[in-house]
N, C-alpha and C positions, 0 to 999 in steps of 0.2 A: 504494500500500500504506500504509494508516494503522493503526499498531499501537494497541492499547489501552494507555494509559499510566496506571498506578495504582501505588500503593506496595504492598509485599509484604504488609503487614498486612491491607490491604483485599482482596488476592487470596484470602487464606485464608477471609475472611468470605463472599466471593461464591460460593465453590465449593459448590453445593448439588445433589446428585444428585436424581433424580426417582423417583416411584413407590415400588415395594417396595424398589428398590435404596437409596433414601434411608433407609428404616427399617433395613435390614441394616447399612449403613455407620454410621448413627447408633448402633446398638446395639454394633457392633464398636468404634467410637471410645470410646463411653461405658465399655465394659468395660475398655479399656486405661487410660483416665484414672482409673478406680476403683482400679486397681492401682498408681498412681503416688502415693507419699507426697508431701505438700505440701513444696515446697522440697527435693526429694530430691537435687538437684545439689549443694547446699551440704553435705548430709550425706555424700555420697560423697567430696567433696573433703577433708573433715575426717577421713575414715577412711583415706586413703591412707598407707601406712607401709612397704610392701615396697620393697626396693631398686630393683627395676625400675619400680615405680610412681612412686617419687620421682624417678627419672631422667627419666621422661616429664613429670612435673610441672615439673621444671627447664626442660625444653625449652619447655613451654607458657609459662612465665613469661618466657623470653627472647622468644618470638614475640609475646606479648601486648604487651610494651613496644616492639617493633619495628613493630607494626601501625599504618599511617598513620591509620586510623580512630580511634585512641586520642585524637587531638587534637580530635575532634568530640564527645567525651563529657565530662560534668562529672566532678569527682572522685568524687562519690557514685555516679554511673552506672558509672564505671570499676571502682570497688571492688565494686559489685553483680555485674557480669559476671565479674570475675576470681574472686571467691569461689565462683562457680558453674561455672567452667571453660569460659567462652565467650570467644573472641577478639572484640575490639571490632567487627570488620567485620560480625559477625552481627547487630548492631543494625540495620544498613542492609540487609543482604541478606535477612534473615528478617522484618524488622519486629518484632524481638524486644523484649519488654517484660515487666514483672512479671506480667502476667496470663496470658501464653501460654508463658513460658519452660519450664515443667515438661513440655511436650509435645515439646520438641526434644532431640535427641541433642546433647550438648555436645562441644566440641573435645577435651577431656580424655577423655571416654568413647570418642570415636572413636579416639584414639591408644591407649587401653587395649585396644581390640579386637585390636591386633596381637599380644597375648599369648594370645589364645584358642586358636590352633592350636598353641601350644607350640613344640617343636622342628621341627614340620612346616612352620612358616612359611618355612623355607628353600626349599621348593618354589616359592614365589612370588618370593623374593628373588634367584634366579639363573635367568636365562632358558634356559640350557642344560638345567638340571635340570627346569625347567617343561616344556620341549619333550619331554624323555625320559619324564617321568612321564605327562603328559596325552596325549602323542602315541600312547600305547598304546590310548587309549579314544576319541579324537576327532580331528578335523582341526586341525592347528596349522600356522603358517607354517614351511616347510622351512628349516633352518639351512644356509647356504652356507659361512660362515667365521666365525671368532672372531679378533679383533685385540687383542693385549695385549703390553705390554712390548717394543714394537718388532718384534713378530712377527705373522705372519698364519698361523693354523692352519686349513687347509681342512677342510671337513666333507663335501664332495662334489667330484666331478671338475669341476663347473661352474667353480669358482674358477680352476683351472689354465687352462681355456678362456678365461676372462675376461682373465687376465693375458697370454695369448698372442694376444689380439685376435681370437679365433675365436668369440666369443659375441655374441648379440644379433640383432635388437633385443629387449631385455628390461628389466625393472625390478627393482630391489632396494630394501630398506629397511635402514638401519643405525641402531642406537640403543644406549645404554649397556647393558652386560650385566646389571647389578644394578638392582633397584628399578624404579620406574615414575615417573609424573608428567608424561610427554609432552615433556620438554625434550630438546634436542639430538637431534632426529629428522632423519635425512637420507634423501631419496628420490633414487635413482640411476637414471638412464636410460642404458643401455649400448647402443651400436651399434658393434660390432667394436672398433676401437682407441680410441674416444673415449667418455667418460662425462660427462654433465651432472648436477650434483648440486644439489638444492634443499633448503633447511633452514629451520627457524623461527628460526635465529640471525640477528638483525637486522643484525649487523655484516658478515656475508658470506652473504646469503641464496641466492646462485646463483653457481656457478663450474663451470669445465670442467677436466678432467684426462685425461691418457692412461690407458687401462685398466691398463697395465703399472705405473703409479704409484699406482693407486687404493688398494691396501693400505696404502701409507705414510700416506695421509690419516688413516686410522683407527688404525693401530698407534702413531702418535705422540701420540694423545690422552692426557689425564691419567688416564682410566679405561678399562677394557676395553670393547670394542664387539662386538656381535653383528650379523652381516649375514644377513638372511633374504630369501627370495623374496617379491616383492610379491604380495598377495592381492587379486584382483578382487572388488569388492562386487556385489551383485545390483542389478537394475534399480530396485527401490523406493528403496533407499538412495541410489543414484546420482542419481535424479531430484531428491532434496532439495537436493543441492549436489554436482555431479560433480567438483569440483576437489580434494576431500578424501575419504579413506576414512572413512565415517561408521559409528559403532559403538554397539551397545547395551551399557549398563552395567547388569548385573543383580546385585542383592545377595541371596545365598542363605545361609541358616543351617540348622543341624540342629535340628529341633523339640525343645524342652526335654522334652516328655512322650513322644513317639513315637519320636524319633531319626530321623524321616523328613526329607528335604530340604524346605525351605520357602522359597518366593520372597517376599521381603519387599517389594521395590520394583524397578522397572525404568524406565530412561529411554533415549531415543535421543539420542545426541550427534551433532550435525551441524555441520560446519565452515561458515565464511563468509569474507568478505574480511578480517575482523579476525584470524582464527586461521590462515588459509592458511599453510603447506600441510597442516595437521593439523586435527583436530576438537576439540582440547583445550579444555575448559571454562574452565580458569584463564587461558587466553590469548585469550578472547573468543568461543569457540565456543558453540553453543546447546545447551541441555538441554531435551528435549521429554518431557513426562510421558507414560507409557504405562500404560493400564489393564491391569493384570497378568492379568486374567481374559479380556479380549477382544482386546487388542492395539490398541485405539483410541488415537489420539494426542490429547493435550490441547494446551495452549499451550506455546510455547517461551520460555525466558528465557536471559539471559546474565549472567555475574558480572563481566565486564570488557569494556572497549572501548566503542565508540559505540552498541552495541545494548542496553546495560544500562538498567534502570529501566522496562522495557516488557515486555508479554506479546505474543508474536507468533502470529497465527493463520495467517500465510503466511511463507515464508522471506524475510527482508529483502533478499536479493540476487537470488534466482531467481524469487520470486513463487509458488513451488510451495506448494500447499495443505498445511497442517500439521494444524490442528485439525479433527478429524472423519475424518481418513484412518486407514486400518487397515494394520498391518503384515501382509503376506501370510503365511499358514501360522504364525501366532503360536502357536497351541496346540501344533502339532508342535514348534516351536522350544523352547517352554517345557518340554514333557514330556521332550524329549531332554536339555535342560540339567539337569533334576532327576535323570534317570537317570544322567547323567555324575557328578553330585555323589555319588550313592549308591555308585558304584564306588570311591570314595575315602573310606572310612568314618572315617579318621583326621582328615579335615578337618571343621571345625565352622563355618567362617565364610569367605566368599569374595565379593569383588566381581569378577564375570567381565566381560571385554570381548569382545564377539562381533561379528565381521564377518558380517552377514547376506548370504547368497547366495540365489538364487531358490528353491532347494529344500533348503538346508542352512545351516549356519553354520560358521565357523572361529573357534576360541578363540584370540584374539590374546594375551591374558595374564590372570592372576588377581591379585587384590590382597588381602592379608591384613588390611589396615585401610583399606578403601575410603574415598575422599573422600565426604562426605555432603552437601556444599553443593548438588551437582547434583540430589539428591533433595529436600532440605528447602527449597529455594527455591520448590518447588511445594506441599509439604505436610509437616508435621513427621513424623518417623519414629516417635515414641513414642505415636502414636494407633493403632499396630498391636499388637494384643494378643499375637500370636505372637512378635513381636520383643521386646516388653516382658518376656515370660516367659523368653525366651532370655537376655536381658541379666541378669535376676535370677538365673537359674541359674548364670551365669558370674561373678557377683559384681560386675557392672558397673553395677548400679542398686541404690540403697539400698532395703531391705525395710521 
């Protein structure tokens, strides 16, 4: 397996669709760029004055100075990126420069998207609430128990069976109750009175415990934990890399003109030997671009670990074909996702995580301010006219 090794700036230049699709994409991109004022990022940064906006700006400033890539920039370059709301790492990950920066969503803009859903963002920030709201309209992982403040609160009879040593073989997943990010995820294999736990925590990645003591492992954590039933993925996702549950991240917004749901971008996240036991992009997992109209896969990239700096046409561990493969039933999945979004009219912005099954999908979680590196390492977001107009309507892009 020999990957194409090129820098990200060259990646963008080499992507050229063919035929009539080339004309459509070119017109679409040109229309979006025509709506982008020159140096609009700096204008937006200078306009921030609301209390919640300034709070996010303070966070950005702290993260900017903590970014290891800051040491690779000159003082002039650092000032340029800071004044436009980009963390130093984006120069490396995007091939960011003065000529292309206007077409990328900035880190500050990304953080500001958390304000778009207003008070309804709480639906995404608490996994119990997410399950209760979204579970009315789609498949979500079933909650088994919640662990907090030294207590285990069962949500089904299954937890009592587990503690009594009467359950299994089965698998569970435990993760922090609030927020996202992929950290501190535990996979639990239960067989009667014994449980084997695997996690992405490098200090203690695998351990065993008696099932009667399993609740104590999570109830003594610093933050509340939710324990769900494990969701089996479909054959297509499993072939890519069977040792992790691989997920689609789909960014959906409400169209600024029609109010209809609009799919901005989608990628397939796939785990590997760097990210095991999860598919998390920040921990070395792969992001594979998905043609949102056809479900065809493009190249895969990684933001961390030994698979960075390359575009992969096949999986670096399994050798499974990536580029040119098609997600089965993509149109059905896409239509069902947009229908789901329409059933929740108070939501304006969401990054959905979907576990694809053979004929359906399970909504793993939603993100009110989706990470965008996994999209923009393939192609900048602000070449999408629908997304640009949405951001303008929400005041997240200078007019």
